[in-house]
N, C-alpha and C positions, 0 to 999 in steps of 0.2 A: 464716923466715917472720915477717912483721909482723902483729900481732894488734891490732885497734882495737875495743874493746868500747864499744857504744852502749847506749842504754836498752833497745831491744827486738831488737837484732841484733848480730852480730859481723862485722867486715870482715877477711878474710884476704888478704894480699898476698904474692906471691912476691918474695923479696929476691935471688934468684939469677936465672939466665937459662936455665933448663932446664924447659920446660913439662911434659915427660914425667915428670921426677923429682918435680916439684911435685904433679902429679896422683897419682902413686904414693904419695907421702908423705901426702897428704891422705886417701887411702883408709884408711890406718891411724890417722892422728891424729884425724880427725873422730869416728869411733865411740867412741874412747877419751876424748875431751875436749870435744866440741861436739855430741853427739847430741841434746841438748835445747835447742839454740839455732837461731835463724834465722840463716842464713849468707849473706854477700855475698862473692863471690870477685872481687877486683879484678885484672883482667888487662889494664888499660889500657896498661901499658908494652909489651905485646906488640903491635906494630903489624902484623905479618904472620902472624897466626894462620890456620890452615886449619881446615876443618870437621873433619877427622880429629883434629886436636889438641883441639878442643873436645869431641869425642866421648869423649876420655879421662876426662872428668868425668861422663859419663852414669851410670855405676854409683853414684857418690857422690850425684848429684842424686836418683836414684831412692831411695836409702837415706834421705836426709833427708826427702824429700817423703812417703815411705811412713810415716815417723814423725810425720807431721802438722807438719813444720817446713819453712820456706821455704829454698830454695837458689837464689840468683840470681847469674848470672855477668855481670860488667860488662866489655864490650869494644866497640870501634868497628871491629874488624878484619874483620868478616865481615857480609855482608848478612843482615838478619833473616829474609828469606823463604827463605834456604837452611838455616835451623836447624830441626831436628825439634821437634815439639811437646813432647817429653819434657824439653827444656832450656828454662829461662827465661833469656833473654839480653837485656840492655838496654845502651844506649850511655853512660849516666851513673850515678854513684853515687846521685844524688837519685832517679832513676827506680827504682833497686833498692829504695830505702827505700819508695817509693810502692807498689811491687809487694808488698813484705812487709806493709805496712799493709792493702792490699786483700785479700791472701790470709788475713790474720788475721781480718778481718771475715767473709770467706766461711766460714772454719772455725767462727767463733762462730755463724753462721747455719745451720750444719749441711751445708754444701756440700762 
Protein backbone atom coordinates (compact mmCIF):
# COMPACT_ATOMS: atom_id res chain seq x y z
CA UNK A 1 0.00 0.00 0.00
CA UNK A 2 1.21 3.45 -0.88
CA UNK A 3 0.67 6.12 1.81
CA UNK A 4 0.83 9.83 0.94
CA UNK A 5 0.56 12.13 3.95
CA UNK A 6 -0.75 15.63 3.37
CA UNK A 7 -1.45 18.52 5.71
CA UNK A 8 -4.95 17.46 6.74
CA UNK A 9 -5.46 14.00 5.19
CA UNK A 10 -3.79 10.79 4.09
CA UNK A 11 -4.17 9.19 0.66
CA UNK A 12 -4.06 5.38 0.63
CA UNK A 13 -3.47 3.62 -2.69
CA UNK A 14 -3.48 -0.10 -3.41
CA UNK A 15 -0.25 -1.20 -5.08
CA UNK A 16 -1.57 -4.65 -5.90
CA UNK A 17 -4.50 -5.68 -8.05
CA UNK A 18 -6.90 -7.29 -5.59
CA UNK A 19 -9.63 -4.95 -4.36
CA UNK A 20 -11.02 -7.55 -1.93
CA UNK A 21 -7.69 -8.11 -0.20
CA UNK A 22 -7.09 -4.36 -0.07
CA UNK A 23 -10.44 -3.78 1.64
CA UNK A 24 -9.76 -6.57 4.12
CA UNK A 25 -6.27 -5.26 4.85
CA UNK A 26 -7.57 -1.75 5.45
CA UNK A 27 -10.21 -2.99 7.92
CA UNK A 28 -7.34 -4.04 10.18
CA UNK A 29 -4.77 -1.38 9.29
CA UNK A 30 -6.90 1.76 9.57
CA UNK A 31 -8.07 1.29 13.19
CA UNK A 32 -4.51 0.49 14.23
CA UNK A 33 -2.72 3.26 12.33
CA UNK A 34 -5.07 5.87 10.89
CA UNK A 35 -8.13 6.12 13.13
CA UNK A 36 -7.43 9.80 13.88
CA UNK A 37 -6.89 10.85 10.27
CA UNK A 38 -9.04 11.96 7.38
CA UNK A 39 -8.59 9.34 4.68
CA UNK A 40 -8.78 9.38 0.90
CA UNK A 41 -8.85 5.98 -0.75
CA UNK A 42 -7.43 6.25 -4.28
CA UNK A 43 -9.04 3.55 -6.44
CA UNK A 44 -8.54 5.32 -9.78
CA UNK A 45 -6.47 2.45 -11.20
CA UNK A 46 -9.47 0.12 -10.94
CA UNK A 47 -11.39 0.94 -14.12
CA UNK A 48 -14.06 -1.77 -13.79
CA UNK A 49 -15.20 -1.59 -10.18
CA UNK A 50 -18.64 -2.85 -9.30
CA UNK A 51 -20.97 -1.55 -6.63
CA UNK A 52 -20.45 -4.81 -4.73
CA UNK A 53 -16.70 -4.16 -4.66
CA UNK A 54 -17.19 -0.61 -3.40
CA UNK A 55 -19.48 -1.88 -0.68
CA UNK A 56 -16.49 -3.80 0.71
CA UNK A 57 -15.38 -0.44 2.11
CA UNK A 58 -18.71 0.38 3.78
CA UNK A 59 -17.74 -0.93 7.22
CA UNK A 60 -14.49 1.03 7.13
CA UNK A 61 -16.26 4.18 5.97
CA UNK A 62 -18.76 3.89 8.83
CA UNK A 63 -15.93 3.37 11.29
CA UNK A 64 -14.01 6.48 10.20
CA UNK A 65 -17.08 8.68 9.91
CA UNK A 66 -18.34 7.48 13.29
CA UNK A 67 -15.07 8.75 14.77
CA UNK A 68 -15.72 12.20 13.25
CA UNK A 69 -13.15 11.71 10.48
CA UNK A 70 -13.64 11.86 6.74
CA UNK A 71 -13.40 8.82 4.47
CA UNK A 72 -13.59 9.56 0.75
CA UNK A 73 -13.20 7.06 -2.08
CA UNK A 74 -11.87 8.29 -5.43
CA UNK A 75 -13.01 6.37 -8.50
CA UNK A 76 -14.46 7.05 -11.92
CA UNK A 77 -15.60 3.46 -12.41
CA UNK A 78 -19.19 3.74 -11.22
CA UNK A 79 -22.06 6.15 -11.66
CA UNK A 80 -22.49 8.39 -8.63
CA UNK A 81 -26.26 7.92 -8.53
CA UNK A 82 -25.76 4.17 -7.98
CA UNK A 83 -23.82 4.71 -4.75
CA UNK A 84 -25.50 4.54 -1.34
CA UNK A 85 -25.44 7.68 0.81
CA UNK A 86 -23.25 5.92 3.39
CA UNK A 87 -20.27 6.12 1.02
CA UNK A 88 -18.63 9.32 -0.16
CA UNK A 89 -17.28 8.77 -3.65
CA UNK A 90 -15.84 11.36 -6.00
CA UNK A 91 -14.11 11.14 -9.41
CA UNK A 92 -10.93 13.14 -8.62
CA UNK A 93 -8.40 13.54 -5.83
CA UNK A 94 -9.01 17.31 -5.75
CA UNK A 95 -12.72 16.74 -5.14
CA UNK A 96 -11.81 14.39 -2.28
CA UNK A 97 -9.75 17.16 -0.66
CA UNK A 98 -12.64 19.59 -1.16
CA UNK A 99 -15.05 17.15 0.53
CA UNK A 100 -12.70 16.77 3.50
CA UNK A 101 -12.45 20.55 3.84
CA UNK A 102 -16.24 20.92 3.71
CA UNK A 103 -16.81 18.12 6.22
CA UNK A 104 -14.25 19.65 8.55
CA UNK A 105 -16.10 22.97 8.43
CA UNK A 106 -19.40 21.19 9.11
CA UNK A 107 -17.89 19.42 12.14
CA UNK A 108 -16.52 22.73 13.43
CA UNK A 109 -20.02 24.20 13.14
CA UNK A 110 -21.51 21.27 15.03
CA UNK A 111 -23.26 19.43 12.18
